[in-house]
C-alpha positions as CSV (number, residue, x, y, z in Angstrom):
1,M,101.2,124.7,93.6
2,D,101.0,126.3,90.2
3,Q,98.1,126.2,87.8
4,S,99.7,123.6,85.5
5,S,100.1,121.2,88.5
6,R,96.5,121.8,89.7
7,D,95.1,120.8,86.3
8,H,96.3,117.2,86.6
9,T,93.5,115.3,88.3
10,L,93.8,111.5,88.3
11,P,91.3,109.8,86.0
12,G,88.2,108.4,87.4
13,V,88.2,110.4,90.7
14,R,86.8,113.7,91.9
15,P,89.0,116.8,92.0
16,S,90.6,117.5,95.3
17,P,89.2,120.5,97.3
18,G,90.0,124.1,96.3
19,P,91.2,126.1,99.3
20,G,93.5,124.1,101.4
21,R,93.9,121.7,98.5
22,G,94.1,118.0,99.7
23,A,92.6,118.8,103.1
24,V,89.8,116.4,104.1
25,S,87.5,116.3,107.1
26,Y,88.0,113.8,109.9
27,Q,84.7,112.1,109.0
28,S,85.6,111.6,105.3
29,S,89.1,110.4,106.0
30,R,87.7,107.8,108.5
31,D,85.1,106.6,106.1
32,K,87.7,106.1,103.3
33,R,89.9,104.0,105.6
34,R,86.9,101.9,106.5
35,K,85.9,101.3,102.9
36,R,89.3,100.9,101.3
37,S,91.3,99.1,104.0
38,L,93.8,96.5,102.9
39,P,92.6,92.9,102.9
40,G,93.1,90.8,106.0
41,S,91.7,90.4,109.5
42,T,92.9,92.2,112.5
43,V,94.1,91.2,116.0
44,R,94.6,93.3,119.0
45,R,98.0,94.0,120.6
46,E,98.3,96.2,123.7
47,G,94.9,97.7,123.1
48,R,95.3,98.6,119.4
49,A,94.1,96.9,116.3
50,I,96.8,95.4,114.2
51,S,96.5,94.0,110.7
52,A,97.1,90.2,110.5
53,D,98.9,90.9,107.2
54,V,102.4,91.2,108.5
55,L,104.7,89.8,105.8
56,F,105.4,91.6,102.5
57,L,107.8,90.7,99.7
58,D,110.4,93.4,98.8
59,S,111.1,92.6,95.2
60,A,110.1,93.3,91.6
61,D,111.5,90.1,90.2
62,L,108.6,88.2,88.7
63,R,110.0,84.9,89.7
64,D,110.1,85.9,93.3
65,V,106.6,87.5,93.0
66,A,105.2,84.3,91.6
67,V,106.7,82.1,94.3
68,A,105.6,84.5,97.0
69,A,102.1,84.6,95.6
70,A,101.9,80.8,95.9
71,S,103.5,80.6,99.3
72,G,100.5,81.5,101.4
73,I,102.5,83.8,103.7
74,V,102.8,87.0,101.8
75,A,100.2,89.8,102.0
76,G,101.6,92.2,99.4
77,V,104.6,93.3,97.4
78,T,106.8,96.4,97.8
79,T,109.0,97.8,95.1
80,N,111.2,100.8,94.7
81,P,112.8,102.5,91.6
82,T,116.0,100.5,92.0
83,L,114.2,97.1,92.2
84,L,111.9,98.0,89.3
85,H,114.8,99.2,87.1
86,A,116.8,96.0,87.7
87,A,113.8,93.7,87.2
88,A,112.3,95.5,84.1
89,D,115.6,95.1,82.2
90,G,115.0,98.0,79.9
91,R,111.2,97.6,79.8
92,D,108.9,100.5,80.8
93,P,108.6,100.5,84.6
94,L,104.8,100.8,84.4
95,E,104.6,97.8,82.1
96,H,106.6,95.8,84.6
97,L,104.4,97.1,87.4
98,A,101.4,95.7,85.5
99,A,103.2,92.4,85.3
100,V,103.8,92.3,89.0
101,L,100.1,93.0,89.7
102,R,99.2,90.2,87.3
103,E,101.5,87.8,89.2
104,F,100.3,88.9,92.6
105,R,96.5,89.0,92.7
106,G,95.9,88.8,96.4
107,G,96.9,92.2,97.9
108,P,98.5,95.6,97.5
109,V,101.6,96.4,95.4
110,F,103.7,99.4,96.5
111,F,105.0,101.7,93.7
112,Q,107.3,104.7,94.3
113,L,106.6,107.8,92.3
114,H,110.1,108.6,90.9
115,A,110.2,112.3,89.8
116,R,112.1,115.5,90.6
117,D,109.0,117.7,91.0
118,E,105.3,117.4,91.9
119,E,104.0,118.0,88.4
120,A,106.0,115.1,86.9
121,A,104.9,112.9,89.8
122,V,101.3,113.7,89.2
123,R,101.6,112.8,85.6
124,Q,103.2,109.5,86.6
125,A,100.5,108.8,89.0
126,A,97.8,109.6,86.4
127,A,99.6,107.2,84.0
128,V,99.4,104.4,86.6
129,V,95.7,105.0,87.2
130,D,94.9,105.3,83.5
131,G,97.1,102.4,82.4
132,L,96.2,99.9,85.0
133,G,92.5,100.5,85.3
134,A,90.9,98.6,88.1
135,D,94.2,97.1,89.2
136,S,95.3,100.6,90.1
137,D,93.1,100.3,93.2
138,R,95.7,97.9,94.6
139,V,98.6,100.2,94.1
140,V,100.0,102.0,97.1
141,F,101.8,105.2,96.0
142,K,105.1,105.6,97.8
143,L,106.4,109.1,98.3
144,P,109.7,110.2,100.0
145,A,109.1,111.5,103.5
146,Q,110.5,115.0,102.5
147,A,108.7,118.3,103.1
148,A,108.0,118.8,99.4
149,W,106.0,115.6,99.0
150,Y,103.5,115.6,101.9
151,A,101.1,118.0,99.9
152,L,101.0,115.4,97.1
153,G,100.4,112.7,99.6
154,A,97.3,114.7,100.9
155,R,96.2,115.3,97.3
156,L,96.4,111.6,96.4
157,H,94.6,110.7,99.6
158,A,91.8,113.2,98.9
159,E,91.5,111.5,95.4
160,D,90.9,108.2,97.2
161,R,94.4,106.7,96.5
162,K,96.4,104.8,99.1
163,V,99.7,106.5,100.1
164,A,102.9,105.4,101.9
165,M,105.6,107.8,103.0
166,T,109.0,106.1,102.7
167,A,112.5,106.6,104.1
168,V,111.0,107.6,107.5
169,Y,113.3,108.0,110.4
170,T,111.6,110.3,112.9
171,P,108.4,110.4,114.9
172,G,107.8,113.9,113.4
173,Q,107.7,112.4,109.9
174,V,105.2,109.8,111.1
175,L,102.9,112.5,112.5
176,A,103.1,114.5,109.3
177,A,102.3,111.3,107.3
178,A,99.3,110.6,109.4
179,Q,98.0,114.2,109.0
180,C,98.3,114.1,105.2
181,G,96.3,110.9,105.1
182,A,99.0,108.3,104.4
183,A,98.1,104.7,105.1
184,W,101.7,103.6,105.7
185,V,105.1,104.9,106.8
186,I,108.1,102.9,105.8
187,P,111.3,103.1,108.0
188,Y,114.6,101.6,106.8
189,V,115.5,99.7,109.9
190,D,119.0,98.4,109.2
191,R,120.1,101.6,107.4
192,A,119.2,103.5,110.6
193,R,121.1,101.0,112.7
194,R,124.2,101.4,110.6
195,L,124.2,105.2,110.0
196,R,122.7,106.3,113.3
197,P,123.8,103.7,115.8
198,E,123.4,106.1,118.7
199,G,119.7,106.2,118.0
200,G,119.1,102.6,118.9
201,D,116.0,100.8,117.6
202,L,113.9,103.4,115.8
203,V,110.7,101.3,115.4
204,P,109.3,101.7,119.0
205,A,109.3,105.5,118.7
206,L,107.7,105.5,115.3
207,A,105.1,103.0,116.4
208,A,104.3,105.2,119.4
209,A,103.9,108.2,117.1
210,A,101.7,106.2,114.7
211,A,99.3,105.2,117.5
212,G,97.1,103.4,115.1
213,R,96.6,106.4,112.8
214,V,99.0,105.1,110.2
215,R,100.7,101.7,109.8
216,V,104.4,101.1,110.2
217,L,105.9,98.9,107.5
218,A,109.5,98.1,108.4
219,A,111.9,97.8,105.5
220,S,115.7,97.3,105.2
221,V,115.8,94.2,107.5
222,K,118.7,91.9,106.9
223,S,118.0,88.8,109.0
224,P,115.1,86.8,110.3
225,E,116.0,88.0,113.8
226,Q,115.9,91.7,112.8
227,L,112.6,91.1,111.0
228,V,110.9,89.5,114.0
229,Q,112.3,92.2,116.3
230,A,110.7,94.9,114.2
231,I,107.3,93.3,114.7
232,L,108.0,92.8,118.5
233,S,109.0,96.5,118.7
234,G,105.7,97.7,117.3
235,A,105.9,97.6,113.5
236,D,102.6,96.5,111.9
237,A,104.3,94.7,109.1
238,V,107.7,94.0,107.6
239,T,108.9,93.7,104.0
240,A,111.9,91.6,103.0
241,P,113.4,89.7,100.1
242,W,112.1,86.2,99.4
243,P,115.2,84.3,100.8
244,L,114.7,86.1,104.1
245,L,111.0,85.3,104.2
246,Q,111.8,81.7,103.4
247,A,114.2,81.5,106.3
248,L,111.3,82.4,108.7
249,M,109.7,79.1,108.0
250,R,112.7,76.9,108.8
251,D,114.3,75.5,111.9
252,D,116.6,72.5,112.4
253,L,114.7,71.3,115.5
254,T,111.5,71.3,113.4
255,D,113.2,69.2,110.7
256,S,114.6,66.7,113.3
257,A,111.2,66.4,115.0
258,V,109.5,65.6,111.7
259,E,112.3,63.1,110.8
260,A,111.8,61.4,114.2
261,F,108.1,60.9,113.4
262,H,109.0,59.4,110.0
263,T,111.5,57.1,111.6
264,A,109.0,55.9,114.2
265,V,106.1,55.6,111.8
266,P,107.1,55.2,108.2
267,A,104.8,57.2,105.9
């Protein structure tokens, strides 16, 4: 990393270490995760602790965000550059991110740093922290799971920021994400199924590699069945558009059973 990149320290946090920049001890990393864990209780599945926050909204549309916030079933919001660009409709993406945070007060909002190089990404992260103030504590910075970005993930983690490595397809990427201090890895489930059909369901292998060190947030799910299967295969959480999340709450047999009650005993 060159000197100009090292000079960008996020406002309000300590500089990351000198030699081996971004490296943190096991003790400090563990303490940070304890103090800054995402909201929600945990349950145990097959011997490992799992967050009870399993459903996330994948959208930057403020109407979707408002409905999801009121629904009682959504733990957080994920965005990406494409979703933000479409929803912002010409407005500064950071302004729109602030609007998403205002609409969704109850949990984390994922924001992908969209830059060609680390120095530009550091400036963008600093702008988020400076511009959002206390709300920036709820921002999870997404970084592509490419070799060039793990060092920045470690640096953000050392500066007490939450990180997710996105577009994850291999257990090796999961191990690297855990080592750099990422809180989340985000695999694209349906994209992997379409483009690497010979690989089968990628979630079990990623969950095995994660082993509780980092959380698996499955994205790119296209049906309620695919969403549920991702959780059953070991994902800690799933993010999906609002219509798909709505579909989870519906079943014809439920409707007919409720109607039978109303027929038998008019309300």
